C-alpha positions as CSV (number, residue, x, y, z in Angstrom):
1,X,-92.2,-112.2,193.2
2,X,-95.7,-111.0,193.2
3,X,-96.4,-108.0,190.9
4,X,-98.6,-105.4,192.5
5,X,-101.4,-104.2,190.2
6,X,-101.5,-100.5,189.2
7,X,-104.1,-98.7,191.4
8,X,-106.2,-96.1,189.4
9,X,-108.2,-93.5,191.1
10,X,-111.9,-93.1,190.2
11,X,-111.2,-89.9,188.4
12,X,-108.5,-91.6,186.3
13,X,-110.8,-94.5,185.5
14,X,-113.4,-92.1,184.3
15,X,-110.8,-90.6,182.0
16,X,-109.8,-94.0,180.6
17,X,-113.5,-94.6,179.8
18,X,-113.5,-91.7,177.3
19,X,-112.8,-92.7,173.6
20,X,-109.2,-91.5,173.0
21,X,-110.2,-89.8,169.7
22,X,-113.2,-88.0,171.2
23,X,-111.1,-84.9,171.7
24,X,-113.9,-82.6,172.7
25,X,-114.9,-85.0,175.5
26,X,-111.3,-85.1,176.7
27,X,-111.1,-81.3,176.8
28,X,-114.5,-81.0,178.6
29,X,-113.4,-83.6,181.2
30,X,-110.0,-82.0,181.9
31,X,-111.5,-78.5,182.2
32,X,-114.3,-79.8,184.5
33,X,-112.0,-81.6,186.8
34,X,-108.7,-79.6,186.5
35,X,-108.3,-78.9,190.2
36,X,-108.8,-82.6,191.1
37,X,-106.5,-83.7,188.3
38,X,-103.7,-81.6,189.7
39,X,-104.0,-83.6,193.0
40,X,-103.5,-87.0,191.3
41,X,-100.2,-88.8,191.5
42,X,-97.6,-87.6,189.0
43,X,-98.0,-90.3,186.3
44,X,-101.8,-90.0,186.2
45,X,-101.7,-86.2,186.3
46,X,-99.2,-86.1,183.5
47,X,-101.1,-88.6,181.3
48,X,-104.2,-86.4,181.6
49,X,-102.3,-83.3,180.8
50,X,-100.7,-84.8,177.7
51,X,-104.1,-86.1,176.6
52,X,-105.6,-82.6,177.1
53,X,-102.7,-80.9,175.2
54,X,-103.0,-83.3,172.3
55,X,-106.8,-82.8,172.2
56,X,-106.5,-79.1,172.0
57,X,-104.1,-79.4,169.0
58,X,-106.3,-82.0,167.3
59,X,-109.4,-79.8,167.4
60,X,-107.5,-76.7,166.3
61,X,-107.6,-74.8,169.5
62,X,-104.1,-73.5,168.8
63,X,-104.0,-70.6,171.2
64,X,-105.2,-72.7,174.1
65,X,-102.7,-75.4,173.1
66,X,-99.9,-72.8,173.2
67,X,-100.9,-71.8,176.7
68,X,-100.3,-75.3,178.1
69,X,-97.7,-76.9,175.8
70,X,-94.7,-75.5,177.6
71,X,-95.8,-77.2,180.8
72,X,-96.2,-80.5,178.9
73,X,-92.7,-80.0,177.3
74,X,-91.1,-79.6,180.7
75,X,-92.9,-82.6,182.1
76,X,-91.7,-84.7,179.1
77,X,-88.2,-84.0,180.3
78,X,-88.9,-84.6,184.0
79,X,-87.3,-87.6,185.6
80,X,-90.3,-88.1,187.7
81,X,-92.3,-89.0,184.6
82,X,-91.8,-92.7,184.6
83,X,-91.7,-93.6,180.9
84,X,-89.0,-95.2,178.8
85,X,-86.5,-92.7,177.5
86,X,-87.4,-93.3,173.9
87,X,-91.0,-92.6,174.6
88,X,-90.1,-89.4,176.4
89,X,-87.9,-88.3,173.6
90,X,-90.6,-89.0,171.0
91,X,-93.1,-87.1,173.1
92,X,-90.7,-84.1,173.6
93,X,-90.1,-83.9,169.8
94,X,-93.8,-84.2,169.0
95,X,-94.7,-81.4,171.4
96,X,-92.0,-79.1,170.0
97,X,-93.2,-79.8,166.4
98,X,-96.8,-79.2,167.3
99,X,-95.8,-76.0,169.1
100,X,-94.1,-74.7,165.9
101,X,-97.1,-75.8,163.8
102,X,-99.5,-74.0,166.2
103,X,-97.4,-70.8,165.8
104,X,-97.8,-71.2,162.1
105,X,-101.5,-71.5,162.4
106,X,-101.8,-68.4,164.6
107,X,-99.7,-66.5,162.0
108,X,-96.6,-66.1,164.2
109,X,-93.9,-67.4,161.8
110,X,-90.9,-65.9,163.7
111,X,-91.8,-67.9,166.8
112,X,-92.5,-71.0,164.8
113,X,-89.1,-70.7,163.1
114,X,-87.4,-70.4,166.5
115,X,-89.1,-73.5,167.9
116,X,-88.5,-75.6,164.7
117,X,-84.9,-74.6,164.6
118,X,-84.5,-75.9,168.2
119,X,-86.2,-79.1,167.2
120,X,-83.8,-79.6,164.2
121,X,-80.8,-79.0,166.4
122,X,-82.0,-81.9,168.6
123,X,-83.0,-84.1,165.6
124,X,-81.6,-82.9,162.3
125,X,-83.3,-85.9,160.6
126,X,-86.8,-84.8,161.5
127,X,-88.2,-84.5,157.9
128,X,-91.5,-82.8,158.9
129,X,-89.6,-80.2,160.9
130,X,-87.5,-79.4,157.9
131,X,-90.6,-78.9,155.8
132,X,-92.1,-76.7,158.5
133,X,-88.9,-74.6,158.6
134,X,-89.3,-73.8,154.9
135,X,-92.9,-72.9,155.5
136,X,-92.0,-70.5,158.3
137,X,-89.3,-68.9,156.1
138,X,-91.8,-68.5,153.2
139,X,-94.3,-66.8,155.5
140,X,-91.7,-64.3,156.7
141,X,-89.9,-63.7,153.4
142,X,-92.8,-61.7,151.8
143,X,-90.9,-58.9,150.1
144,X,-90.7,-60.6,146.7
145,X,-94.3,-61.8,146.8
146,X,-95.5,-58.4,147.9
147,X,-94.0,-56.7,144.8
148,X,-94.9,-59.4,142.3
149,X,-98.5,-59.7,143.6
150,X,-99.0,-56.0,143.4
151,X,-97.6,-55.9,139.9
152,X,-99.7,-58.9,138.8
153,X,-102.9,-57.3,140.3
154,X,-102.1,-54.1,138.4
155,X,-101.6,-56.0,135.1
156,X,-104.9,-58.0,135.7
157,X,-106.7,-54.7,136.3
158,X,-105.2,-53.2,133.2
159,X,-106.2,-56.3,131.2
160,X,-109.8,-55.9,132.5
161,X,-109.8,-52.3,131.6
162,X,-108.7,-53.1,128.0
163,X,-111.5,-55.7,127.8
164,X,-114.0,-53.0,128.8
165,X,-112.6,-50.5,126.2
166,X,-112.6,-53.3,123.6
167,X,-116.3,-54.1,124.2
168,X,-117.6,-50.5,124.5
169,X,-115.4,-48.7,121.9
170,X,-113.1,-50.8,119.7
171,X,-115.6,-53.4,118.5
172,X,-118.2,-50.7,117.8
173,X,-116.1,-48.0,116.2
174,X,-112.7,-49.4,115.4
175,X,-113.2,-53.0,114.5
176,X,-110.0,-53.1,112.5
177,X,-108.0,-52.9,115.7
178,X,-109.8,-55.7,117.5
179,X,-107.2,-58.4,116.8
180,X,-104.4,-56.2,118.1
181,X,-106.3,-55.2,121.2
182,X,-107.2,-58.8,122.0
183,X,-103.5,-59.8,121.6
184,X,-102.4,-56.9,123.9
185,X,-104.8,-57.7,126.7
186,X,-104.0,-61.4,126.5
187,X,-100.3,-60.7,126.7
188,X,-100.8,-58.3,129.6
189,X,-102.9,-60.9,131.5
190,X,-100.4,-63.7,130.8
191,X,-97.5,-61.4,131.9
192,X,-99.3,-60.8,135.2
193,X,-99.8,-64.5,135.7
194,X,-96.1,-65.2,134.9
195,X,-95.0,-62.5,137.3
196,X,-97.2,-64.1,140.0
197,X,-95.7,-67.5,139.4
198,X,-92.1,-66.2,139.4
199,X,-92.7,-64.5,142.7
200,X,-93.9,-67.7,144.3
201,X,-91.1,-69.8,142.8
202,X,-88.4,-67.3,144.0
203,X,-89.9,-67.2,147.5
204,X,-90.0,-71.0,147.8
205,X,-86.5,-71.3,146.4
206,X,-85.1,-68.8,148.9
207,X,-86.8,-70.6,151.8
208,X,-85.5,-73.9,150.6
209,X,-82.0,-72.5,150.3
210,X,-82.0,-71.0,153.7
211,X,-83.4,-74.1,155.2
212,X,-80.7,-76.2,153.6
213,X,-78.0,-73.9,154.8
214,X,-79.2,-74.3,158.3
215,X,-79.5,-78.1,158.1
216,X,-76.0,-78.4,156.6
217,X,-74.3,-76.6,159.4
């Protein structure tokens, strides 16, 4: 049986001529020919849409990426997209992960958490998604960090004030108290640093615990 060659349009051949990692060129090409691209047959149209979506993410155009990624997700599930099922599954998971990551980059952790939870329900073994879930939880669970950072800043400020007093007054007029003042301001500074570290550790631990609880369901 004779195998018929795949027929590519001129527009699609021009797209194939672009270096795949020249993401800015891919974006410019898609934006320039968007109306004509929409008229291509499904497979060629979809390939260009996925390349455009990928390029937006790679160059850090996260808001533009979020504007088109849902369309790409739907197409990855469409039966008319003639790819092997494993390829489509991989593409679907990649798009969901990148959607969640884009929400993290645009400081929308609640939306990122929702998307990454959906991805983990589909594939509980997605290691990067599990890490991203912890990050979204850390971004939202800011109560401990807010208190500890405010306390630490206050203590750092107090330590700086003591240094100023030490230089202007203690060393000039009350030199016998210098050692005690030095010890006090060092302890206050170290206390602020310790509080800052404790706040960060507690926040990370709570995020890890909540993520594990979700994954173990």
